[in-house]
C-alpha positions in Angstrom: 23.7 -13.5 12.1 20.6 -11.4 11.6 19.6 -13.7 8.6 20.0 -16.8 10.8 17.6 -15.4 13.4 15.1 -14.5 10.8 15.2 -17.9 9.2 14.7 -19.6 12.6 11.8 -17.2 13.4 10.0 -18.0 10.2 9.9 -21.7 11.1 8.0 -20.8 14.3 5.4 -18.5 12.7 2.0 -20.0 12.5 -0.3 -16.9 12.9 -0.2 -13.2 12.1 0.0 -12.3 15.7 3.0 -14.4 16.3 4.6 -13.0 13.1 4.3 -9.5 14.4 5.6 -10.5 17.9 8.6 -12.3 16.5 9.3 -9.5 14.0 9.4 -7.0 16.9 11.8 -9.2 18.8 14.1 -9.6 15.8 14.3 -5.9 15.2 15.3 -5.4 18.8 17.9 -8.1 18.5 19.3 -7.0 15.2 19.9 -3.5 16.4 22.3 -5.0 18.9 23.8 -7.8 16.8 24.2 -6.0 13.5 24.3 -2.3 14.1 23.6 -0.5 10.8 20.7 1.6 9.5 17.9 -0.4 11.0 16.9 2.4 13.3 16.5 4.5 10.2 14.4 1.9 8.3 17.0 1.5 5.5 19.5 -1.0 4.3 23.1 0.1 3.6 23.1 -1.6 0.2 20.1 0.5 -0.9 21.9 3.9 -0.4 23.1 5.9 -3.4 25.5 8.9 -3.8 23.7 11.8 -5.4 27.0 13.1 -6.9 27.5 9.8 -8.8 23.9 9.1 -9.8 22.9 8.6 -13.4 19.2 7.9 -14.1 17.5 7.0 -17.4 14.3 8.7 -18.4 12.1 7.8 -21.4 13.3 8.8 -24.9 9.7 9.2 -26.0 6.6 9.8 -23.7 3.8 7.3 -23.6 0.7 8.0 -25.8 -1.7 10.3 -24.0 -4.7 8.0 -24.6 -3.1 5.2 -22.6 -3.5 4.9 -18.8 -0.2 5.4 -17.0 1.4 2.7 -14.9 2.4 4.4 -11.6 4.3 2.9 -8.7 4.5 4.3 -5.2 7.6 3.2 -3.2 6.4 3.3 0.4 7.1 1.8 3.8 4.6 -0.7 5.0 1.7 1.2 6.4 0.0 0.8 9.7 -3.6 1.5 10.6 -4.4 5.2 11.1 -1.1 6.5 9.7 -1.6 10.1 8.6 1.2 10.3 6.1 0.2 7.1 4.5 -3.4 8.2 4.3 -2.3 11.4 2.5 -0.3 9.3 0.1 -3.2 7.0 -0.5 -5.4 10.0 -1.3 -3.1 10.6 -4.2 -3.2 7.0 -5.3 -7.0 7.1 -5.2 -7.0 10.2 -7.3 -4.8 8.5 -10.0 -7.0 5.5 -10.0 -10.1 7.6 -10.4 -8.4 9.2 -13.4 -8.1 5.8 -14.9 -4.4 5.0 -14.2 -3.0 1.7 -12.9 -1.2 2.0 -9.5 1.1 -0.3 -7.6 2.2 0.0 -4.0 5.9 -1.1 -3.9 6.6 -1.9 -0.2 10.2 -1.0 0.9 10.6 -3.2 4.0 14.1 -3.8 5.4 12.6 -6.1 8.0 11.0 -8.4 5.5 7.6 -8.6 7.1 4.8 -10.7 5.8 3.3 -9.4 2.5 0.0 -11.1 3.0 -0.4 -9.5 6.4 0.6 -6.1 5.1 -1.8 -6.4 2.2 -4.6 -7.2 4.6 -3.8 -4.0 6.6 -3.9 -2.0 3.4 -7.2 -3.4 2.2 -8.9 -2.9 5.6 -7.4 0.6 6.2 -7.9 2.0 2.7 -10.6 0.0 1.0 -11.2 2.7 -1.6 -7.8 2.0 -3.1 -7.4 -1.1 -5.4 -3.7 -0.8 -6.2 -1.6 -3.9 -6.5 0.7 -4.5 -3.6 4.2 -6.0 -4.1 7.5 -6.0 -2.3 10.6 -4.2 -3.5 12.9 -7.2 -3.9 14.7 -6.4 -7.1 14.8 -3.9 -10.1 11.9 -1.5 -10.4 10.8 -1.9 -14.0 7.6 -1.7 -16.1 6.3 1.7 -14.9 5.8 5.0 -16.6 6.3 6.8 -13.3 7.3 5.9 -9.8 6.9 8.1 -6.7 9.1 8.0 -3.7 7.4 8.9 -0.5 10.2 9.2 2.1 14.0 9.6 2.0 14.6 5.9 2.5 12.3 5.1 -0.4 14.0 7.8 -2.5 17.3 6.0 -2.1 15.7 2.7 -2.9 14.0 4.0 -6.0 17.3 5.5 -7.2 19.2 2.3 -6.5 16.7 -0.1 -8.1 15.4 1.8 -11.1 18.6 3.5 -12.4 18.6 1.6 -15.6 14.9 1.7 -16.3 13.5 4.5 -18.4 10.8 6.2 -16.3 9.8 9.5 -14.7 10.7 9.6 -11.0 8.8 11.7 -8.5 9.2 12.5 -4.8 6.1 13.3 -2.8 7.5 15.2 0.2 5.3 15.6 3.2 8.0 16.8 5.6 11.5 18.2 5.5 13.0 14.9 6.7 16.6 16.0 7.5 15.0 17.7 10.5 13.9 14.3 11.8 17.5 13.6 13.0 20.4 15.3 14.7 23.1 16.6 12.4 24.8 13.5 11.1 24.6 10.5 8.7 20.8 10.2 8.6 20.1 13.9 8.2 22.7 14.0 5.4 21.3 11.0 3.7 17.9 12.5 3.8 19.0 15.8 2.4 20.9 14.2 -0.5 17.6 12.8 -1.8 16.5 16.3 -2.9 19.4 16.4 -5.3 18.7 13.0 -7.0 17.0 14.7 -9.9 13.4 13.5 -9.1 10.5 15.8 -9.7 9.8 17.2 -6.3 6.2 17.5 -5.2 6.0 19.5 -1.9 2.9 19.1 0.3 2.1 22.6 1.4 3.9 25.9 1.4 6.0 25.1 4.5 7.8 22.2 2.8 8.2 24.1 -0.4 9.8 27.1 1.3 12.1 24.9 3.3 13.2 23.0 0.2 13.9 26.3 -1.5 15.6 28.2 1.3 17.5 25.3 3.0 18.1 22.7 0.4 18.2 25.1 -2.6 15.7 23.0 -4.6 12.6 24.1 -6.5 9.4 22.0 -6.2 5.9 21.8 -7.4 3.4 22.8 -4.7 0.7 20.3 -3.8 -1.8 22.3 -1.7 -2.5 21.0 1.8 -6.0 19.6 2.1 -8.6 18.8 4.8 -11.3 16.2 5.1 -14.3 18.6 5.0 -16.8 15.8 4.9 -15.8 14.2 8.2 -14.7 17.3 10.1 -17.7 19.6 10.5 -18.7 22.3 13.1 -22.1 20.9 14.2 -22.7 24.0 16.5 -24.6 21.8 19.0 -24.0 23.7 22.2 -21.5 25.1 24.6 -17.9 23.9 24.6 -15.5 23.1 27.5 -11.9 22.1 27.8 -9.0 21.5 25.4 -7.8 18.6 23.3 -4.3 17.4 22.5 -2.9 14.8 20.0 -0.2 12.8 21.8 2.7 11.3 20.0 5.5 10.7 22.6 7.8 8.8 20.2 7.7 11.3 17.4 10.1 14.2 18.3 8.7 16.6 15.7 5.4 16.6 17.6 7.0 18.2 20.6 5.5 15.9 23.2 7.8 17.1 26.1 6.9 20.7 25.5 3.2 19.9 25.2 3.0 17.8 28.3 4.5 20.6 30.4 2.2 23.1 28.7 -0.8 21.1 29.7 0.4 20.9 33.3 0.7 24.7 33.5 -2.6 25.1 31.7 -4.3 22.9 34.4 -3.0 25.2 37.1 -4.3 28.2 35.2 -7.7 26.7 34.3 -8.4 23.8 36.7 -12.1 23.6 35.7 -11.2 22.8 32.1 -11.2 19.2 31.0 -8.1 18.1 29.1 -8.8 15.5 26.4 -5.9 13.5 25.0 -5.9 11.1 22.1 -3.2 9.3 20.1 -0.3 7.2 21.4 1.1 6.9 24.9 -0.6 6.3 28.2 -2.7 8.4 30.6 0.2 8.1 33.1 2.4 10.1 30.7 0.8 13.2 32.1 1.1 14.7 35.6 -2.4 16.3 35.6 -5.8 14.7 35.2 -6.7 14.0 31.6 -9.5 12.2 29.8 -7.7 9.6 27.8 -9.2 8.5 24.5 -6.4 6.5 23.0 -6.7 5.8 19.3 -9.9 7.3 17.8 -11.6 7.2 14.4 -12.0 10.4 12.4 -15.7 10.6 13.3 -14.9 10.2 17.0 -12.3 12.9 16.6 -14.8 15.3 15.1 -16.9 14.8 18.2 -14.0 15.8 20.4 -13.3 18.9 18.3 -17.0 19.8 18.5 -17.1 19.7 22.3 -13.7 21.5 23.1 -12.8 25.1 23.0 -9.2 24.8 21.8 -6.6 22.3 20.8 -2.9 22.1 21.1 -1.4 21.3 17.7 2.3 21.1 17.6 4.5 20.1 14.6 8.0 21.3 13.8 8.8 20.0 10.3 5.5 20.7 8.5 2.0 21.6 9.5 0.2 18.4 10.5 -3.4 17.5 9.5 -4.5 18.4 13.0 -5.0 22.2 13.1 -7.1 22.3 9.9 -9.3 19.5 11.1 -9.7 21.4 14.4 -10.7 24.5 12.5 -13.3 22.5 10.5 -14.7 21.1 13.7 -15.0 24.6 15.3 -12.1 24.1 17.7 -9.4 26.8 18.0 -5.9 25.4 17.1 -3.0 26.8 19.2 0.1 26.2 17.1 3.8 26.6 17.6 4.8 29.8 15.6 7.1 29.7 12.6 7.1 32.0 9.5 6.8 29.0 7.1 3.9 27.6 9.1 1.9 30.8 8.6 2.3 30.3 4.8 0.1 27.2 5.1 -2.3 28.2 7.9 -3.6 31.6 6.8 -6.9 31.6 8.7 -7.2 34.3 11.3 -8.8 31.9 13.8 -5.5 30.1 14.2 -3.7 31.2 17.4 0.1 31.3 17.3 2.4 30.9 20.2 6.1 30.8 20.9 7.0 27.1 21.2 7.7 27.1 24.9 5.5 25.3 27.5 4.7 28.5 29.4 3.8 30.5 26.4 1.6 27.7 25.0 -0.2 27.2 28.3 -0.9 30.9 28.7 -2.2 31.1 25.1 -4.5 28.1 25.6 -5.8 29.7 28.8 -6.4 33.0 27.0 -8.5 31.3 24.3 -10.5 29.4 26.9 -11.0 32.6 28.9 -12.4 34.4 25.9 -14.9 31.6 25.4 -16.2 32.2 29.0 -16.9 35.9 28.3 -20.0 36.3 26.1 -19.1 39.8 24.8 -15.8 38.7 23.5 -16.5 35.0 22.7 -14.1 33.6 20.2 -16.3 32.1 17.6 -14.9 29.7 15.0 -16.8 28.7 11.9 -15.6 26.8 8.9 -13.0 29.1 7.3 -12.9 29.9 3.7 -9.2 29.2 3.7 -9.7 25.4 4.1 -9.2 23.4 0.9 -10.6 19.9 0.4 -8.3 17.0 -0.5 -10.0 16.9 -3.9 -8.1 20.1 -4.8 -4.8 18.5 -3.6 -5.3 15.3 -5.6 -6.4 17.1 -8.7 -3.2 19.1 -8.7 -1.1 16.0 -8.0 -2.7 14.0 -10.8 -2.5 16.9 -13.3 1.2 17.5 -12.5 2.1 13.9 -12.8 0.2 13.5 -16.1 1.7 16.7 -17.6 5.2 15.6 -16.8 4.9 12.0 -18.0 2.8 12.6 -21.1 4.9 15.6 -22.2 8.1 13.7 -21.6 9.7 16.2 -19.2 13.3 15.2 -18.4 14.4 14.5 -14.8 14.7 17.7 -12.9 18.4 18.5 -12.2 
Protein backbone atom coordinates (compact mmCIF):
# COMPACT_ATOMS: atom_id res chain seq x y z
CA UNK A 1 0.00 0.00 0.00
CA UNK A 2 2.90 2.36 0.76
CA UNK A 3 4.15 1.95 -2.82
CA UNK A 4 0.71 2.87 -4.20
CA UNK A 5 0.64 6.10 -2.24
CA UNK A 6 4.11 7.00 -3.43
CA UNK A 7 3.33 6.35 -7.09
CA UNK A 8 0.22 8.49 -6.80
CA UNK A 9 2.13 11.27 -5.10
CA UNK A 10 4.80 11.36 -7.79
CA UNK A 11 2.13 12.10 -10.39
CA UNK A 12 1.19 15.21 -8.43
CA UNK A 13 4.69 16.59 -7.89
CA UNK A 14 5.51 19.59 -10.02
CA UNK A 15 7.86 21.60 -7.75
CA UNK A 16 10.50 20.93 -5.11
CA UNK A 17 8.33 22.45 -2.41
CA UNK A 18 5.42 20.18 -3.28
CA UNK A 19 7.75 17.17 -3.34
CA UNK A 20 8.91 17.89 0.16
CA UNK A 21 5.37 18.43 1.43
CA UNK A 22 4.06 15.25 -0.17
CA UNK A 23 7.06 13.28 1.12
CA UNK A 24 6.37 14.39 4.67
CA UNK A 25 2.75 13.35 4.34
CA UNK A 26 3.71 9.96 2.96
CA UNK A 27 6.10 9.31 5.81
CA UNK A 28 3.34 10.15 8.31
CA UNK A 29 0.91 7.85 6.51
CA UNK A 30 3.28 4.93 5.97
CA UNK A 31 4.15 4.77 9.65
CA UNK A 32 0.48 4.01 10.24
CA UNK A 33 -0.26 1.83 7.21
CA UNK A 34 2.95 -0.25 7.05
CA UNK A 35 4.59 -0.20 10.47
CA UNK A 36 8.21 -1.33 10.09
CA UNK A 37 11.53 0.47 10.53
CA UNK A 38 10.50 3.81 9.01
CA UNK A 39 10.93 5.58 12.33
CA UNK A 40 14.52 4.33 12.38
CA UNK A 41 15.21 5.38 8.78
CA UNK A 42 15.90 1.86 7.62
CA UNK A 43 14.33 -0.86 5.47
CA UNK A 44 13.90 -4.39 6.85
CA UNK A 45 15.36 -5.90 3.68
CA UNK A 46 18.61 -3.97 4.22
CA UNK A 47 19.36 -5.46 7.64
CA UNK A 48 22.04 -8.10 8.10
CA UNK A 49 22.96 -10.53 10.87
CA UNK A 50 26.49 -9.94 12.13
CA UNK A 51 26.88 -13.61 13.07
CA UNK A 52 26.23 -14.73 9.49
CA UNK A 53 28.06 -12.00 7.63
CA UNK A 54 30.83 -12.86 5.18
CA UNK A 55 32.46 -9.95 3.37
CA UNK A 56 35.07 -9.95 0.60
CA UNK A 57 38.14 -7.76 0.75
CA UNK A 58 40.70 -7.24 -2.03
CA UNK A 59 43.20 -10.01 -2.72
CA UNK A 60 45.76 -7.36 -3.71
CA UNK A 61 45.81 -3.67 -2.77
CA UNK A 62 45.54 -0.95 -5.40
CA UNK A 63 48.80 0.64 -6.61
CA UNK A 64 49.88 3.44 -4.32
CA UNK A 65 50.30 5.89 -7.20
CA UNK A 66 46.63 5.64 -8.19
CA UNK A 67 43.97 7.83 -6.57
CA UNK A 68 41.49 5.86 -4.51
CA UNK A 69 37.80 5.53 -5.33
CA UNK A 70 36.01 6.14 -2.03
CA UNK A 71 32.29 6.02 -1.34
CA UNK A 72 30.43 7.40 1.67
CA UNK A 73 27.08 5.78 2.43
CA UNK A 74 25.06 8.52 4.10
CA UNK A 75 21.53 9.60 4.83
CA UNK A 76 20.38 12.57 2.72
CA UNK A 77 21.71 15.67 4.40
CA UNK A 78 19.82 18.79 5.35
CA UNK A 79 21.14 22.34 5.63
CA UNK A 80 23.18 22.96 8.77
CA UNK A 81 23.48 19.31 9.85
CA UNK A 82 26.47 19.08 12.19
CA UNK A 83 27.10 15.37 11.68
CA UNK A 84 26.95 15.67 7.93
CA UNK A 85 29.25 18.70 8.04
CA UNK A 86 31.83 16.69 9.97
CA UNK A 87 31.55 13.86 7.44
CA UNK A 88 31.92 16.31 4.57
CA UNK A 89 35.13 17.63 6.10
CA UNK A 90 36.53 14.12 5.72
CA UNK A 91 35.29 13.95 2.12
CA UNK A 92 36.92 17.30 1.41
CA UNK A 93 40.18 16.07 2.94
CA UNK A 94 40.21 13.02 0.68
CA UNK A 95 39.48 15.14 -2.38
CA UNK A 96 42.31 17.53 -1.52
CA UNK A 97 44.59 14.49 -1.30
CA UNK A 98 43.62 13.65 -4.89
CA UNK A 99 41.10 10.86 -4.31
CA UNK A 100 37.74 10.43 -6.05
CA UNK A 101 34.73 10.50 -3.71
CA UNK A 102 31.09 9.54 -4.18
CA UNK A 103 28.20 10.24 -1.82
CA UNK A 104 25.92 7.19 -1.85
CA UNK A 105 22.57 8.32 -0.45
CA UNK A 106 20.75 5.72 1.61
CA UNK A 107 17.16 6.94 1.51
CA UNK A 108 14.31 4.57 2.46
CA UNK A 109 11.82 7.33 1.61
CA UNK A 110 13.07 7.66 -1.98
CA UNK A 111 13.22 11.45 -2.03
CA UNK A 112 14.20 13.34 -5.16
CA UNK A 113 17.90 12.94 -6.06
CA UNK A 114 18.05 16.23 -7.95
CA UNK A 115 16.70 18.12 -4.94
CA UNK A 116 19.08 16.37 -2.56
CA UNK A 117 22.02 17.10 -4.84
CA UNK A 118 21.06 20.78 -4.93
CA UNK A 119 21.04 20.90 -1.11
CA UNK A 120 24.47 19.28 -1.01
CA UNK A 121 25.96 21.67 -3.58
CA UNK A 122 24.56 24.72 -1.81
CA UNK A 123 25.40 23.56 1.71
CA UNK A 124 28.89 22.18 1.05
CA UNK A 125 30.19 23.91 -2.09
CA UNK A 126 33.79 22.96 -1.30
CA UNK A 127 32.99 19.29 -1.97
CA UNK A 128 32.72 18.09 -5.56
CA UNK A 129 31.88 14.43 -4.88
CA UNK A 130 29.51 12.63 -7.21
CA UNK A 131 26.05 12.04 -5.70
CA UNK A 132 24.15 8.81 -6.37
CA UNK A 133 21.38 6.81 -4.73
CA UNK A 134 21.89 3.43 -3.17
CA UNK A 135 19.55 1.39 -5.33
CA UNK A 136 21.55 -1.77 -5.94
CA UNK A 137 24.92 -3.45 -5.33
CA UNK A 138 27.77 -1.19 -4.20
CA UNK A 139 30.64 -1.95 -6.57
CA UNK A 140 33.59 -0.19 -8.18
CA UNK A 141 35.16 1.30 -5.04
CA UNK A 142 38.46 0.72 -3.27
CA UNK A 143 36.89 1.75 0.02
CA UNK A 144 33.42 2.61 1.26
CA UNK A 145 32.64 4.40 4.52
CA UNK A 146 29.45 3.85 6.53
CA UNK A 147 28.37 6.88 8.55
CA UNK A 148 25.52 5.64 10.78
CA UNK A 149 24.16 2.27 11.90
CA UNK A 150 21.52 2.18 9.14
CA UNK A 151 24.14 2.85 6.48
CA UNK A 152 26.42 0.21 8.01
CA UNK A 153 23.68 -2.39 7.54
CA UNK A 154 23.08 -1.18 3.99
CA UNK A 155 26.78 -1.28 3.17
CA UNK A 156 27.11 -4.82 4.51
CA UNK A 157 24.01 -5.95 2.63
CA UNK A 158 24.81 -4.40 -0.73
CA UNK A 159 28.59 -4.81 -0.93
CA UNK A 160 29.06 -8.31 0.50
CA UNK A 161 30.31 -9.80 -2.78
CA UNK A 162 32.47 -6.85 -3.86
CA UNK A 163 36.17 -6.80 -2.92
CA UNK A 164 36.74 -3.55 -1.03
CA UNK A 165 37.85 -2.13 2.29
CA UNK A 166 34.93 -1.08 4.51
CA UNK A 167 35.12 1.65 7.11
CA UNK A 168 32.70 2.95 9.69
CA UNK A 169 33.02 6.61 10.72
CA UNK A 170 31.38 6.69 14.16
CA UNK A 171 30.39 10.08 15.56
CA UNK A 172 28.14 8.78 18.37
CA UNK A 173 27.55 5.55 20.22
CA UNK A 174 24.24 5.10 18.44
CA UNK A 175 22.71 2.25 20.51
CA UNK A 176 22.20 4.94 23.16
CA UNK A 177 19.85 6.77 20.79
CA UNK A 178 17.07 4.28 21.60
CA UNK A 179 15.48 2.41 24.51
CA UNK A 180 16.74 -1.14 24.99
CA UNK A 181 15.15 -3.07 22.15
CA UNK A 182 15.37 -3.83 18.44
CA UNK A 183 16.84 -0.55 17.26
CA UNK A 184 19.52 -0.38 19.95
CA UNK A 185 20.48 -4.00 19.23
CA UNK A 186 20.61 -3.44 15.47
CA UNK A 187 22.83 -0.42 16.02
CA UNK A 188 25.16 -2.29 18.37
CA UNK A 189 25.54 -5.20 15.96
CA UNK A 190 27.13 -2.94 13.36
CA UNK A 191 30.30 -2.65 15.44
CA UNK A 192 30.85 -6.40 14.94
CA UNK A 193 30.49 -6.36 11.15
CA UNK A 194 34.25 -6.40 10.66
CA UNK A 195 34.54 -2.85 9.30
CA UNK A 196 37.50 -0.68 10.22
CA UNK A 197 36.06 1.47 13.03
CA UNK A 198 37.01 5.15 13.01
CA UNK A 199 35.90 6.80 16.26
CA UNK A 200 35.44 10.56 16.38
CA UNK A 201 36.89 11.57 19.73
CA UNK A 202 37.99 9.79 22.85
CA UNK A 203 34.46 9.48 24.25
CA UNK A 204 33.23 7.33 21.38
CA UNK A 205 36.47 5.34 21.35
CA UNK A 206 36.20 4.57 25.08
CA UNK A 207 32.52 3.59 24.79
CA UNK A 208 33.22 1.27 21.88
CA UNK A 209 35.99 -0.37 23.89
CA UNK A 210 34.28 -0.63 27.28
CA UNK A 211 30.66 -1.23 26.22
CA UNK A 212 30.85 -2.92 22.81
CA UNK A 213 34.23 -4.58 23.31
CA UNK A 214 35.60 -3.18 20.03
CA UNK A 215 38.89 -1.46 19.29
CA UNK A 216 38.91 1.54 16.97
CA UNK A 217 41.16 4.09 15.35
CA UNK A 218 40.87 7.52 16.99
CA UNK A 219 39.98 10.45 14.77
CA UNK A 220 40.62 13.49 16.97
CA UNK A 221 37.78 15.91 17.56
CA UNK A 222 38.21 19.22 15.76
CA UNK A 223 37.01 22.79 15.91
CA UNK A 224 36.53 25.48 13.27
CA UNK A 225 39.18 27.88 14.57
CA UNK A 226 38.74 30.21 11.60
CA UNK A 227 35.08 31.00 12.22
CA UNK A 228 35.05 30.83 16.02
CA UNK A 229 37.33 33.49 17.44
CA UNK A 230 37.36 35.41 20.72
CA UNK A 231 37.30 38.97 19.44
CA UNK A 232 37.60 40.46 22.97
CA UNK A 233 35.49 43.48 22.02
CA UNK A 234 33.98 44.31 25.40
CA UNK A 235 31.91 43.21 28.33
CA UNK A 236 29.71 40.16 28.21
CA UNK A 237 26.20 39.49 29.48
CA UNK A 238 23.88 36.54 29.59
CA UNK A 239 24.01 32.92 28.53
CA UNK A 240 23.39 31.00 25.33
CA UNK A 241 21.77 27.62 24.66
CA UNK A 242 21.51 25.35 21.61
CA UNK A 243 17.93 24.05 21.47
CA UNK A 244 17.17 20.63 19.94
CA UNK A 245 13.81 19.52 21.42
CA UNK A 246 13.39 16.52 19.10
CA UNK A 247 16.85 15.02 19.74
CA UNK A 248 16.80 13.19 23.09
CA UNK A 249 20.57 13.05 23.46
CA UNK A 250 20.64 16.86 23.67
CA UNK A 251 18.74 16.82 26.97
CA UNK A 252 16.20 19.50 26.09
CA UNK A 253 13.82 18.86 28.99
CA UNK A 254 16.65 19.13 31.50
CA UNK A 255 18.03 22.25 29.82
CA UNK A 256 14.67 24.02 29.66
CA UNK A 257 14.10 23.58 33.40
CA UNK A 258 17.69 24.62 34.09
CA UNK A 259 17.13 27.88 32.23
CA UNK A 260 13.94 28.52 34.20
CA UNK A 261 15.82 28.11 37.50
CA UNK A 262 18.73 30.16 36.17
CA UNK A 263 16.36 33.01 35.34
CA UNK A 264 15.13 33.01 38.95
CA UNK A 265 18.73 33.15 40.17
CA UNK A 266 19.97 35.74 37.65
CA UNK A 267 16.94 37.67 36.35
CA UNK A 268 19.12 40.43 34.87
CA UNK A 269 20.95 38.00 32.57
CA UNK A 270 19.66 37.67 29.02
CA UNK A 271 19.05 34.11 27.81
CA UNK A 272 19.87 33.58 24.13
CA UNK A 273 18.48 30.48 22.40
CA UNK A 274 19.25 29.24 18.90
CA UNK A 275 18.52 26.05 16.99
CA UNK A 276 15.21 24.26 16.54
CA UNK A 277 11.93 24.71 18.37
CA UNK A 278 9.99 27.85 19.22
CA UNK A 279 10.32 30.66 21.78
CA UNK A 280 7.13 29.35 23.40
CA UNK A 281 8.97 26.17 24.35
CA UNK A 282 10.41 28.10 27.30
CA UNK A 283 8.60 29.38 30.37
CA UNK A 284 10.98 32.32 30.87
CA UNK A 285 11.88 35.28 28.63
CA UNK A 286 14.41 34.29 25.96
CA UNK A 287 15.94 36.04 22.98
CA UNK A 288 15.12 33.68 20.16
CA UNK A 289 17.56 33.46 17.23
CA UNK A 290 16.31 30.34 15.46
CA UNK A 291 18.69 28.89 12.89
CA UNK A 292 21.91 30.88 12.66
CA UNK A 293 24.99 30.80 10.46
CA UNK A 294 28.38 29.93 12.01
CA UNK A 295 29.46 33.58 11.81
CA UNK A 296 26.27 34.71 13.54
CA UNK A 297 26.85 32.07 16.19
CA UNK A 298 30.35 33.38 16.82
CA UNK A 299 28.82 36.81 17.51
CA UNK A 300 26.55 35.20 20.13
CA UNK A 301 29.47 33.43 21.76
CA UNK A 302 31.41 36.69 21.87
CA UNK A 303 28.68 38.58 23.72
CA UNK A 304 27.65 35.96 26.29
CA UNK A 305 29.37 34.86 29.48
CA UNK A 306 28.49 31.19 29.43
CA UNK A 307 26.69 28.58 27.40
CA UNK A 308 24.71 25.47 28.24
CA UNK A 309 26.13 22.61 26.15
CA UNK A 310 24.46 19.26 26.79
CA UNK A 311 25.10 16.04 24.90
CA UNK A 312 24.85 12.51 26.26
CA UNK A 313 26.31 10.19 23.59
CA UNK A 314 29.35 12.18 22.49
CA UNK A 315 30.65 15.68 23.01
CA UNK A 316 28.99 17.92 20.43
CA UNK A 317 30.72 20.60 18.40
CA UNK A 318 29.16 23.26 20.62
CA UNK A 319 31.45 23.41 23.72
CA UNK A 320 34.69 23.72 21.76
CA UNK A 321 33.17 26.39 19.53
CA UNK A 322 32.05 28.24 22.66
CA UNK A 323 35.58 28.03 24.06
CA UNK A 324 37.05 29.39 20.84
CA UNK A 325 34.59 32.30 20.99
CA UNK A 326 35.44 33.13 24.60
CA UNK A 327 32.22 31.75 26.09
CA UNK A 328 32.43 29.38 29.08
CA UNK A 329 30.74 26.03 28.27
CA UNK A 330 28.78 24.39 31.07
CA UNK A 331 28.54 20.68 30.23
CA UNK A 332 26.91 17.59 31.69
CA UNK A 333 29.66 15.66 33.46
CA UNK A 334 30.80 12.20 32.44
CA UNK A 335 34.23 10.54 32.72
CA UNK A 336 34.38 9.88 28.97
CA UNK A 337 33.41 13.47 28.16
CA UNK A 338 36.43 14.69 30.10
CA UNK A 339 38.67 12.62 27.82
CA UNK A 340 37.65 14.89 24.93
CA UNK A 341 37.29 18.27 26.64
CA UNK A 342 40.48 18.65 28.65
CA UNK A 343 40.64 22.43 28.88
CA UNK A 344 40.35 23.79 32.43
CA UNK A 345 37.95 26.51 31.25
CA UNK A 346 35.20 23.91 30.72
CA UNK A 347 32.82 23.82 33.70
CA UNK A 348 31.30 20.46 34.53
CA UNK A 349 28.00 19.87 36.28
CA UNK A 350 25.82 16.99 37.35
CA UNK A 351 23.18 16.54 34.61
CA UNK A 352 20.26 17.78 36.70
CA UNK A 353 18.35 20.99 36.05
CA UNK A 354 19.09 22.46 39.46
CA UNK A 355 22.79 21.68 39.35
CA UNK A 356 23.18 23.07 35.83
CA UNK A 357 21.29 26.25 36.74
CA UNK A 358 23.42 26.85 39.83
CA UNK A 359 26.61 26.21 37.86
CA UNK A 360 25.57 28.69 35.15
CA UNK A 361 24.75 31.22 37.86
CA UNK A 362 28.14 30.75 39.51
CA UNK A 363 29.97 31.32 36.22
CA UNK A 364 27.97 34.47 35.55
CA UNK A 365 28.51 35.70 39.11
CA UNK A 366 32.27 35.32 38.76
CA UNK A 367 32.11 37.46 35.63
CA UNK A 368 30.49 40.23 37.68
CA UNK A 369 33.32 40.31 40.21
CA UNK A 370 36.42 42.00 38.74
CA UNK A 371 38.89 40.41 41.16
CA UNK A 372 37.79 36.89 40.30
CA UNK A 373 36.60 37.39 36.73
CA UNK A 374 36.57 34.13 34.81
CA UNK A 375 38.61 34.94 31.72
CA UNK A 376 38.51 32.61 28.73
CA UNK A 377 40.98 32.80 25.88
CA UNK A 378 41.54 30.43 23.03
CA UNK A 379 42.80 27.27 24.75
CA UNK A 380 45.84 25.39 23.54
CA UNK A 381 43.81 22.19 23.79
CA UNK A 382 41.63 23.01 20.77
CA UNK A 383 42.58 21.25 17.54
CA UNK A 384 41.61 22.39 14.07
CA UNK A 385 39.63 20.14 11.78
CA UNK A 386 42.71 19.97 9.56
CA UNK A 387 44.33 17.69 12.14
CA UNK A 388 41.23 15.49 12.17
CA UNK A 389 41.02 15.20 8.39
CA UNK A 390 44.75 14.52 8.11
CA UNK A 391 44.43 11.57 10.49
CA UNK A 392 41.31 10.31 8.69
CA UNK A 393 42.94 10.47 5.25
CA UNK A 394 46.22 8.94 6.44
CA UNK A 395 44.40 6.07 8.18
CA UNK A 396 42.24 5.25 5.18
CA UNK A 397 45.19 5.44 2.78
CA UNK A 398 47.35 3.22 4.97
CA UNK A 399 44.72 0.50 5.30
CA UNK A 400 43.69 0.50 1.64
CA UNK A 401 47.13 0.80 0.05
CA UNK A 402 48.68 -1.75 2.41
CA UNK A 403 45.81 -4.16 1.92
CA UNK A 404 44.84 -4.61 5.58
CA UNK A 405 42.14 -7.27 5.99
CA UNK A 406 38.73 -6.46 7.40
CA UNK A 407 38.98 -6.00 11.16
CA UNK A 408 37.36 -8.93 12.94
